[in-house]
Rosetta silent file (secondary structure, phi, psi, omega in degrees, C-alpha in Angstrom):
SEQUENCE: MAFRKLFGAVRDEGAEAAPPPEIDTRISTLALRPGTEVSGRLVIRAGGADLRITDIFLQPVATMYRSDGEVITDHLTYFHAGVSRFDVPAGTERQVPVTGRLPWSVPFTDFAGRALGIDLSLRTRIVLGDDAETVLTDTDFLHVDPLPAVRAVLDAFGELGYLERYSHLVKDQIKGSEQIAEEFQPVFLTDPSGGRTDFPELELAFDTNPVGTICHLRLPAPDVFTWDAKPGTVWFPAAHHEVPYADLTARAARALEDLAEFYRRRPKKARARR
SCORE:     score description
SCORE:     0.000 S_00000001
   1 L     0.000  177.606 -179.822 -124.935   68.091  -22.394 S_00000001
   2 L   -62.172  153.850 -178.321 -128.380   66.704  -21.596 S_00000001
   3 L   -58.671  135.994  177.885 -128.466   63.730  -19.272 S_00000001
   4 E  -100.997  119.320 -179.143 -127.657   60.435  -20.982 S_00000001
   5 E   -97.857  131.759 -177.016 -129.800   57.524  -19.752 S_00000001
   6 L  -104.448  -46.043 -172.630 -128.352   54.053  -20.044 S_00000001
   7 L   -92.265  142.987  170.033 -130.611   51.653  -18.231 S_00000001
   8 L   -75.294  158.904 -179.566 -134.214   50.918  -19.010 S_00000001
   9 L   -74.126  149.362  176.691 -136.675   51.125  -16.182 S_00000001
  10 L   -99.217  124.088 -174.073 -137.508   48.012  -14.149 S_00000001
  11 L  -114.884  121.345  171.269 -141.255   47.491  -13.905 S_00000001
  12 L   -87.075  161.056  179.624 -142.941   45.324  -11.280 S_00000001
  13 L   -59.963  117.155  177.070 -146.426   43.991  -11.800 S_00000001
  14 L    80.562    3.975 -177.981 -148.772   46.886  -11.113 S_00000001
  15 L  -112.803  154.991  176.808 -145.963   49.273  -10.174 S_00000001
  16 L   -74.478  154.250 -179.913 -144.606   52.344  -11.919 S_00000001
  17 L   -66.683  138.073  174.862 -141.198   52.136  -13.584 S_00000001
  18 L   -76.217  135.713 -179.071 -138.255   53.118  -11.400 S_00000001
  19 L   -65.423  141.424 -179.994 -136.333   56.037  -12.934 S_00000001
  20 L   -78.422  162.781  173.992 -132.944   55.046  -14.394 S_00000001
  21 L   -70.287  156.707 -177.930 -129.629   56.584  -13.319 S_00000001
  22 E  -140.602  146.956  172.766 -128.356   59.586  -15.283 S_00000001
  23 E  -133.812  153.101  177.968 -125.015   61.366  -15.704 S_00000001
  24 E  -148.822  121.925  176.694 -124.073   64.697  -17.256 S_00000001
  25 E   -94.865  121.783 -175.504 -120.563   66.105  -17.715 S_00000001
  26 E  -118.416  114.500  177.341 -120.612   69.908  -17.650 S_00000001
  27 E   -88.215  124.353 -178.063 -117.555   71.901  -18.741 S_00000001
  28 L   -95.751  -17.630  176.964 -117.513   75.360  -17.165 S_00000001
  29 L   -67.300  121.996 -170.400 -114.407   76.695  -18.979 S_00000001
  30 L   -78.970  -44.297 -175.761 -115.880   78.950  -21.648 S_00000001
  31 L  -111.544  113.202  179.476 -113.025   79.341  -24.153 S_00000001
  32 E   -99.096  129.761  174.062 -111.077   76.193  -24.991 S_00000001
  33 L  -140.604  162.504  175.611 -107.694   76.455  -26.706 S_00000001
  34 L   -53.469  137.287 -178.522 -104.642   74.174  -26.809 S_00000001
  35 L    83.624   -2.903 -175.899 -102.927   74.159  -23.420 S_00000001
  36 L   -69.901  136.798  167.049 -106.063   75.371  -21.613 S_00000001
  37 E   -75.999  127.272 -174.356 -106.739   74.301  -18.023 S_00000001
  38 E  -113.127  136.753  175.635 -110.256   72.863  -18.092 S_00000001
  39 E  -134.123  160.713 -179.939 -112.668   72.640  -15.192 S_00000001
  40 E   177.701 -159.430  178.499 -116.228   71.467  -14.776 S_00000001
  41 E  -150.033  152.197  176.106 -118.338   69.016  -12.863 S_00000001
  42 E  -107.545  121.017 -178.804 -119.863   65.601  -13.292 S_00000001
  43 E  -101.804  126.236 -178.157 -123.483   65.367  -12.189 S_00000001
  44 E  -122.832  123.804  174.777 -124.729   61.904  -11.175 S_00000001
  45 E  -112.374  126.621 -171.953 -128.372   61.157  -10.402 S_00000001
  46 L   -74.337  -24.708 -175.890 -129.019   57.765   -8.844 S_00000001
  47 L    73.493 -142.121 -172.578 -132.580   57.290  -10.056 S_00000001
  48 L   -88.671    2.040 -179.097 -134.633   54.586   -8.352 S_00000001
  49 L  -140.920  154.949  176.752 -131.782   52.502   -6.906 S_00000001
  50 L   -62.513  144.250  175.079 -128.583   53.055   -4.940 S_00000001
  51 E  -114.556  135.293  170.722 -125.441   53.479   -7.050 S_00000001
  52 E  -111.604  108.260  179.936 -121.981   52.336   -6.027 S_00000001
  53 E   -85.877  124.007 -179.783 -119.400   54.205   -8.110 S_00000001
  54 E  -112.079  -13.828  175.593 -116.097   52.295   -8.323 S_00000001
  55 E  -168.259  153.384  178.244 -114.255   54.261  -11.013 S_00000001
  56 E  -134.355  130.181  177.728 -114.556   57.292  -13.297 S_00000001
  57 E  -121.467  129.064  178.574 -112.783   57.764  -16.635 S_00000001
  58 E  -127.556  113.145 -174.300 -112.740   61.106  -18.474 S_00000001
  59 E  -131.232  117.885  164.811 -110.974   61.091  -21.851 S_00000001
  60 E   -67.299  123.845 -177.184 -110.810   63.734  -24.594 S_00000001
  61 E  -126.511  155.448 -179.799 -110.969   61.610  -27.749 S_00000001
  62 E  -139.379  147.941  171.682 -110.759   62.434  -31.445 S_00000001
  63 E   -84.840  133.961 -175.705 -111.607   60.715  -34.708 S_00000001
  64 E  -150.524  168.783  176.967 -108.542   60.408  -36.937 S_00000001
  65 E   -99.121  139.316  166.687 -107.003   58.554  -39.859 S_00000001
  66 L   -83.898  174.185 -176.522 -104.308   55.931  -39.556 S_00000001
  67 L   -62.446  -27.174  179.572 -101.536   55.739  -42.144 S_00000001
  68 L   -88.623    4.198  178.749 -103.520   53.155  -44.129 S_00000001
  69 L    91.912   -4.077  177.962 -106.613   55.396  -44.229 S_00000001
  70 L   -68.170  137.923  178.877 -108.572   53.502  -41.565 S_00000001
  71 E   -90.426  126.843 -179.716 -110.704   55.795  -39.407 S_00000001
  72 E  -131.101  167.132  170.832 -110.201   55.286  -35.668 S_00000001
  73 E  -119.071  126.810 -175.990 -111.059   57.044  -32.421 S_00000001
  74 E  -134.918  150.233  179.247 -108.180   57.550  -29.999 S_00000001
  75 E   -83.068  149.341 -178.104 -107.762   59.379  -26.702 S_00000001
  76 L  -104.619  -27.977  178.721 -105.511   62.458  -26.568 S_00000001
  77 L  -167.967 -172.003  177.163 -105.147   62.838  -22.788 S_00000001
  78 L  -126.549  142.856  166.208 -106.990   62.186  -19.518 S_00000001
  79 E  -102.782  170.026 -173.214 -109.046   64.439  -17.278 S_00000001
  80 E  -128.456  141.029  172.863 -109.516   63.756  -13.584 S_00000001
  81 E   -95.222  146.361 -177.951 -112.494   63.510  -11.240 S_00000001
  82 L   -63.174  -26.292  177.657 -112.155   64.867   -7.706 S_00000001
  83 L  -151.587  149.122 -175.019 -113.225   61.512   -6.263 S_00000001
  84 L  -128.313   -8.203  177.768 -113.794   58.157   -7.947 S_00000001
  85 L  -129.846  113.587 -179.315 -115.215   55.738   -5.331 S_00000001
  86 E  -167.589  169.429  177.956 -118.429   56.675   -3.536 S_00000001
  87 E  -110.362  146.887  173.481 -122.116   55.820   -3.181 S_00000001
  88 E  -123.156  107.859 -178.633 -125.102   57.784   -4.441 S_00000001
  89 L   -62.719  153.035  179.135 -128.306   56.827   -2.588 S_00000001
  90 L   -54.057  137.877  176.143 -131.485   56.290   -4.587 S_00000001
  91 L    79.261    6.173 -178.671 -133.339   59.497   -5.421 S_00000001
  92 L  -117.588  171.569 -179.811 -130.309   61.736   -4.752 S_00000001
  93 E  -127.465  143.349  176.346 -127.753   63.649   -6.832 S_00000001
  94 E  -130.323  135.922  176.818 -123.979   63.941   -6.439 S_00000001
  95 E  -114.471  132.608 -176.103 -121.703   66.455   -8.162 S_00000001
  96 E  -121.233  129.807  178.147 -118.001   65.711   -8.617 S_00000001
  97 E   -66.627  146.086  179.256 -115.417   68.312   -9.745 S_00000001
  98 E  -124.881  132.277  177.809 -113.647   67.634  -13.055 S_00000001
  99 E  -137.013  158.464  177.278 -110.242   69.076  -14.015 S_00000001
 100 E   178.372  174.622  176.174 -107.747   68.599  -16.833 S_00000001
 101 E  -132.852  131.887  173.232 -105.475   70.292  -19.331 S_00000001
 102 L   -74.346  134.644  177.398 -105.739   70.157  -23.091 S_00000001
 103 L   -66.400  156.897  178.535 -102.358   69.304  -24.654 S_00000001
 104 L   -61.976  -25.359 -178.164 -100.656   71.921  -26.810 S_00000001
 105 L   -90.074    3.275 -178.360 -101.064   69.570  -29.747 S_00000001
 106 L   -59.921  139.727 -179.499 -104.828   69.171  -29.373 S_00000001
 107 L   -68.197  146.083  171.496 -106.552   69.869  -32.704 S_00000001
 108 L   -90.720  135.639 -171.535 -108.499   73.086  -33.081 S_00000001
 109 L   -98.490  -19.633 -173.455 -112.015   72.366  -34.272 S_00000001
 110 E  -133.717  151.293  173.166 -113.250   75.837  -35.238 S_00000001
 111 E  -148.834  130.208  179.435 -111.933   78.904  -37.012 S_00000001
 112 L    53.656   38.453  175.865 -113.683   82.245  -37.492 S_00000001
 113 L    79.803    7.189 -178.646 -116.885   80.766  -36.082 S_00000001
 114 E  -120.764  140.094  176.384 -116.962   77.817  -38.494 S_00000001
 115 E   -73.005  142.447 -177.481 -116.371   74.145  -37.804 S_00000001
 116 L   -96.468  -10.009 -179.533 -113.425   72.630  -39.699 S_00000001
 117 L   107.312    3.791  179.193 -114.620   69.014  -39.649 S_00000001
 118 L   -82.277  131.103  177.696 -112.663   67.765  -36.610 S_00000001
 119 L  -100.453  100.304 -178.108 -114.564   65.340  -34.357 S_00000001
 120 E  -126.883  131.357 -176.867 -113.308   66.013  -30.805 S_00000001
 121 E  -149.773  162.499  172.620 -115.244   65.125  -27.676 S_00000001
 122 E  -101.488  118.683 -178.231 -114.970   64.397  -23.972 S_00000001
 123 E  -103.829  121.447  179.639 -115.995   60.808  -23.251 S_00000001
 124 E  -108.879  133.890 -179.571 -117.088   60.053  -19.684 S_00000001
 125 E  -136.226  122.071  179.224 -117.406   56.490  -18.411 S_00000001
 126 E  -111.219  127.294  179.184 -118.549   55.601  -14.877 S_00000001
 127 E   -94.986  130.532  179.645 -118.073   52.052  -13.597 S_00000001
 128 E  -107.678  134.102  178.669 -120.764   50.738  -11.243 S_00000001
 129 L    73.513 -168.387 -173.768 -120.055   47.927   -8.781 S_00000001
 130 L  -104.301    1.597 -175.974 -116.994   45.716   -8.785 S_00000001
 131 L   -90.710   -8.222  178.971 -117.497   43.777  -12.020 S_00000001
 132 L    59.956   14.112 -179.280 -116.321   46.654  -14.297 S_00000001
 133 L  -108.786  -20.125  179.269 -119.008   45.635  -16.794 S_00000001
 134 E   -97.730  119.420 -172.829 -121.873   47.894  -15.708 S_00000001
 135 E  -136.396  157.648  164.663 -121.249   51.453  -16.854 S_00000001
 136 E  -114.565  141.248 -178.751 -122.858   54.818  -17.465 S_00000001
 137 E  -130.712  154.397  176.670 -121.528   56.889  -20.377 S_00000001
 138 E  -149.845  141.869  179.321 -121.774   60.454  -21.583 S_00000001
 139 E  -130.234  128.680  179.874 -120.208   62.196  -24.602 S_00000001
 140 E  -125.292  125.630  177.021 -119.793   65.958  -24.982 S_00000001
 141 E   -68.718  139.296  178.076 -118.438   67.638  -28.109 S_00000001
 142 L  -108.629  133.109  177.501 -115.509   69.996  -27.476 S_00000001
 143 L  -111.299  114.104 -174.148 -115.047   73.187  -29.492 S_00000001
 144 E  -116.217  128.789  176.664 -111.417   74.332  -29.479 S_00000001
 145 L   -91.780  154.469  178.629 -110.155   77.599  -30.996 S_00000001
 146 L   -71.856  157.150  173.027 -106.617   77.990  -32.376 S_00000001
 147 L   -70.102  163.722 -171.408 -103.842   79.722  -30.444 S_00000001
 148 H   -55.175  -44.924 -177.347 -102.989   83.316  -31.482 S_00000001
 149 H   -66.034  -39.622  178.997 -100.107   82.534  -33.860 S_00000001
 150 H   -65.045  -45.667  178.586 -102.055   79.792  -35.624 S_00000001
 151 H   -59.962  -43.047 -177.878 -105.111   82.012  -35.971 S_00000001
 152 H   -66.761  -36.649  178.171 -102.978   84.872  -37.313 S_00000001
 153 H   -67.170  -42.200  176.778 -101.283   82.638  -39.907 S_00000001
 154 H   -63.630  -38.366  175.016 -104.650   81.379  -41.147 S_00000001
 155 H   -62.752  -38.307 -179.584 -105.837   84.989  -41.321 S_00000001
 156 H   -63.576  -43.382  176.590 -102.694   85.840  -43.318 S_00000001
 157 H   -67.263  -29.823  173.291 -103.451   83.162  -45.896 S_00000001
 158 H   -63.113  -38.510  176.092 -106.997   84.477  -45.962 S_00000001
 159 H   -62.360  -27.742  179.357 -105.583   87.884  -46.936 S_00000001
 160 L   -88.327    3.389  174.731 -103.875   86.101  -49.832 S_00000001
 161 L   107.756   -4.451 -178.076 -107.196   84.642  -50.997 S_00000001
 162 L   -88.076   89.505 -169.418 -107.269   81.271  -49.245 S_00000001
 163 L  -105.291  -16.378  178.739 -110.708   81.593  -47.714 S_00000001
 164 E  -100.431  130.859 -173.617 -112.054   78.025  -47.750 S_00000001
 165 E  -140.044  137.469  167.825 -110.722   75.776  -45.013 S_00000001
 166 E  -148.276  168.707 -172.050 -111.329   72.271  -43.731 S_00000001
 167 E  -153.004  163.744  166.597 -109.285   69.833  -41.702 S_00000001
 168 L  -148.329 -177.481 -176.409 -108.892   66.331  -40.329 S_00000001
 169 L  -122.344  141.795 -175.765 -106.550   64.548  -37.915 S_00000001
 170 E  -127.194  135.817  177.937 -103.881   61.967  -38.774 S_00000001
 171 L   -83.588   79.460  176.913 -102.210   59.393  -36.521 S_00000001
 172 L  -165.811  166.321 -178.437  -98.622   60.191  -37.499 S_00000001
 173 L  -107.537  155.047  173.629  -95.904   62.643  -36.513 S_00000001
 174 L   -75.394  109.047 -175.115  -94.409   65.629  -38.296 S_00000001
 175 L   -69.647  145.989  178.928  -91.044   64.225  -39.282 S_00000001
 176 L    75.214   12.969  179.621  -87.893   66.246  -38.614 S_00000001
 177 L  -115.987  177.544  175.351  -89.615   68.326  -35.928 S_00000001
 178 L   -95.311   17.137 -178.095  -89.552   68.369  -32.135 S_00000001
 179 L   -60.815  134.601  177.544  -93.195   67.326  -32.031 S_00000001
 180 L   -97.399  -33.189 -176.735  -94.056   65.005  -29.140 S_00000001
 181 L   -61.994  155.871  179.966  -97.670   64.295  -30.071 S_00000001
 182 L   -95.929    8.417 -179.462  -98.538   61.215  -32.099 S_00000001
 183 L  -132.715  155.033  168.440 -100.981   63.113  -34.343 S_00000001
 184 E  -134.593  157.098 -174.872 -100.845   66.028  -36.729 S_00000001
 185 L  -118.755  100.644  172.484 -103.619   68.214  -38.124 S_00000001
 186 E   -77.780  136.081  174.513 -103.425   69.223  -41.795 S_00000001
 187 E  -111.016  124.485 -176.125 -105.560   72.241  -42.696 S_00000001
 188 E   -98.808  126.644 -174.657 -106.556   72.360  -46.369 S_00000001
 189 E  -115.732  139.998  178.479 -106.849   75.822  -47.924 S_00000001
 190 E  -131.904  136.474  172.182 -108.502   76.783  -51.193 S_00000001
 191 L   -92.568  101.350 -174.966 -108.472   80.048  -53.118 S_00000001
 192 L   -65.369  -20.380 -179.963 -112.045   80.085  -54.494 S_00000001
 193 L   -81.346  -17.233 -175.892 -111.185   82.862  -56.952 S_00000001
 194 L    69.544   17.399 -173.945 -108.379   80.852  -58.536 S_00000001
 195 L   -69.481  -30.722  179.352 -106.335   84.017  -58.467 S_00000001
 196 L   -97.976   93.978 -169.962 -103.098   82.375  -57.373 S_00000001
 197 L   -68.176  -28.807  179.503 -102.545   80.033  -60.285 S_00000001
 198 L   -61.580  -44.564 -175.026  -99.388   78.388  -58.903 S_00000001
 199 L  -137.138   79.593  176.032 -101.187   77.012  -55.848 S_00000001
 200 L   -66.457  -20.178  177.166 -104.990   77.181  -55.970 S_00000001
 201 E  -135.015  148.760 -178.526 -104.962   74.715  -53.064 S_00000001
 202 E  -140.352  161.706  172.107 -102.584   74.262  -50.146 S_00000001
 203 E  -126.950  129.889 -174.486 -102.033   72.076  -47.115 S_00000001
 204 E  -130.131  128.860  177.074 -100.801   73.677  -43.891 S_00000001
 205 E  -125.975  151.632 -174.103  -99.821   71.898  -40.666 S_00000001
 206 E  -123.135  132.161  169.600  -98.746   73.401  -37.349 S_00000001
 207 E  -107.060  100.485 -164.500  -96.253   72.204  -34.755 S_00000001
 208 E  -111.497  144.157  175.626  -97.421   74.344  -31.841 S_00000001
 209 L  -144.465 -175.501 -177.015  -96.132   74.968  -28.308 S_00000001
 210 L   -62.012  -21.497 -176.880  -96.518   77.696  -25.628 S_00000001
 211 L   -86.901  -40.575 -176.592  -94.120   80.023  -27.500 S_00000001
 212 E   177.788 -148.965 -176.706  -95.503   79.802  -31.013 S_00000001
 213 E  -146.382  147.635  168.438  -95.836   77.507  -33.996 S_00000001
 214 E  -101.104  125.092 -174.855  -93.818   76.134  -36.887 S_00000001
 215 E  -101.118  122.594 -179.356  -95.946   76.239  -40.047 S_00000001
 216 E  -106.738  118.031 -173.064  -95.363   73.492  -42.612 S_00000001
 217 E  -113.740  137.609 -178.970  -96.656   74.390  -46.087 S_00000001
 218 E  -158.873  172.339  167.102  -97.063   72.025  -49.055 S_00000001
 219 L   -67.402  148.931 -174.795  -99.287   71.019  -51.944 S_00000001
 220 L   -77.588  145.149  171.643 -102.372   69.208  -50.638 S_00000001
 221 L  -144.797   72.174 -172.249 -102.697   65.432  -50.468 S_00000001
 222 L   -65.740  -20.199  179.959 -105.836   64.892  -48.383 S_00000001
 223 L  -101.210   14.349  172.900 -106.041   61.177  -49.162 S_00000001
 224 L  -114.072  128.580 -168.197 -102.416   60.473  -48.151 S_00000001
 225 L  -117.883    4.640  173.956 -102.008   59.984  -44.406 S_00000001
 226 L  -104.827  130.013 -173.957  -98.295   59.373  -43.838 S_00000001
 227 H   -55.292  -48.427 -175.667  -96.245   62.545  -43.370 S_00000001
 228 H   -70.611  -17.753  179.997  -93.271   61.386  -45.431 S_00000001
 229 H   -86.889  -11.425  178.462  -95.504   60.178  -48.299 S_00000001
 230 L   -78.984  168.668  174.539  -97.042   63.621  -48.790 S_00000001
 231 L   -57.968  157.493  179.509  -95.422   66.311  -50.960 S_00000001
 232 L   -66.582  159.959 -175.535  -92.376   68.057  -49.512 S_00000001
 233 L  -120.457  157.807  158.014  -92.770   71.122  -47.318 S_00000001
 234 E  -113.051  159.161 -177.681  -91.272   74.497  -46.614 S_00000001
 235 E  -137.215  157.232  174.530  -91.672   75.943  -43.151 S_00000001
 236 E  -150.398  152.166 -177.463  -91.712   79.262  -41.346 S_00000001
 237 E   -94.406  159.614  169.905  -92.174   80.256  -37.686 S_00000001
 238 E  -149.446  127.878 -179.564  -94.729   82.470  -35.978 S_00000001
 239 E   -99.024  147.780 -179.600  -94.628   83.420  -32.292 S_00000001
 240 H   -62.811  -38.667 -173.528  -97.719   84.176  -30.234 S_00000001
 241 H   -72.558  -20.098 -176.230  -96.269   87.391  -28.819 S_00000001
 242 H   -90.255   -1.812 -176.117  -95.492   88.890  -32.265 S_00000001
 243 L   -55.664  -41.205 -176.476  -99.040   88.613  -33.601 S_00000001
 244 L   -65.274  -23.565 -172.952  -99.978   92.265  -32.841 S_00000001
 245 L  -125.581  -16.890 -176.506  -97.109   93.754  -34.886 S_00000001
 246 L   -75.709  146.566  175.954  -95.608   91.157  -37.278 S_00000001
 247 L   -90.126   81.744 -177.316  -96.518   91.220  -40.972 S_00000001
 248 H   -74.546  -21.694  174.692  -97.533   87.593  -41.209 S_00000001
 249 H   -65.287  -42.781  176.428  -99.230   88.145  -44.567 S_00000001
 250 H   -64.730  -37.432  178.741  -95.841   89.049  -46.047 S_00000001
 251 H   -65.362  -40.777  177.618  -94.332   86.022  -44.318 S_00000001
 252 H   -65.831  -39.307  178.640  -97.009   83.755  -45.814 S_00000001
 253 H   -63.850  -39.125  177.163  -96.444   85.265  -49.263 S_00000001
 254 H   -65.555  -36.872  178.573  -92.709   84.571  -48.961 S_00000001
 255 H   -63.438  -37.246  176.037  -93.480   80.988  -47.962 S_00000001
 256 H   -64.953  -39.810  176.640  -95.500   80.575  -51.172 S_00000001
 257 H   -65.191  -41.170  178.198  -92.548   81.891  -53.168 S_00000001
 258 H   -63.627  -37.821 -179.623  -90.227   79.520  -51.316 S_00000001
 259 H   -66.329  -42.459  177.966  -92.586   76.614  -52.031 S_00000001
 260 H   -61.545  -41.922  179.032  -92.654   77.405  -55.754 S_00000001
 261 H   -67.861  -40.588  179.023  -88.865   77.570  -55.821 S_00000001
 262 H   -60.009  -46.460 -179.765  -88.532   74.355  -53.801 S_00000001
 263 H   -71.426  -28.976  177.193  -90.764   72.434  -56.221 S_00000001
 264 H   -66.096  -41.779 -178.793  -89.003   73.995  -59.227 S_00000001
 265 H   -76.746  -31.876 -176.449  -85.645   72.723  -57.982 S_00000001
 266 L  -131.205   74.355 -172.283  -86.976   69.376  -56.767 S_00000001
 267 H   -61.277  -27.448  178.516  -90.048   68.540  -58.864 S_00000001
 268 H   -65.650  -25.864  179.280  -90.397   65.035  -57.425 S_00000001
 269 H   -72.064  -12.096  178.620  -91.097   66.615  -54.028 S_00000001
 270 H   -83.926   -2.138 -177.409  -94.277   68.167  -55.448 S_00000001
 271 L  -115.609  144.137  173.861  -95.867   64.731  -55.805 S_00000001
 272 L   -79.830  149.047  176.826  -97.263   62.414  -53.164 S_00000001
 273 L   -94.678  122.457 -177.377  -95.959   58.849  -52.985 S_00000001
 274 L   -93.835    0.000    0.000  -98.762   56.307  -53.293 S_00000001
């Protein structure tokens, strides 16, 4: 993103202001998806005074809800700078390579060219000197697309009429799964035509890994943030490699039938616990 300036200029009597230091984190990886190896560079301009860099922190962070509904920002992983202790003389520029990997559980922020409402960014913090109190910061929004199986499942529900989608992130785990991440991403689906009267709205969450995803389907409870307090789910799998030939629309339709039957047999599971 554009250079972020932190310090104001220092002006002597009768002298022009010295330019402040600037940093810019530039991601060169064009298509970001969960599990992607990310590369880029950190550009540091010293401005009018020498800079002594003593540490560099690069953290993908996301805004999410805690179980009590409080909104927090938490880091999801760490990226790495090629070097973290060096000097940048006044009036010069230094570029440092940046590398990292997005976790498989990282939320996807966009679908079909539209933002879903997820706030995900790369936060860069450079420590100057030895007191750890003087810093330069930069924040870059990250746009992450879903993996093939997730994209295909959302397309399948779109074929069934669920065309409106939004999402957020929750600091909790999908219970009864092999999920390692401490967050899950519910995607809320709406059939704007109202054609499917049983479930005009749905909530869909994905437990995704390099092989595929487990899709957890339920009635929506967007203001409930604990997995076990939400309505009960049915689930079905989708593998990345089967996307070109599998009939995932039929699989999604069967999941809706299973959900209706599940709630018919266990009606209390169709309600969220407040």
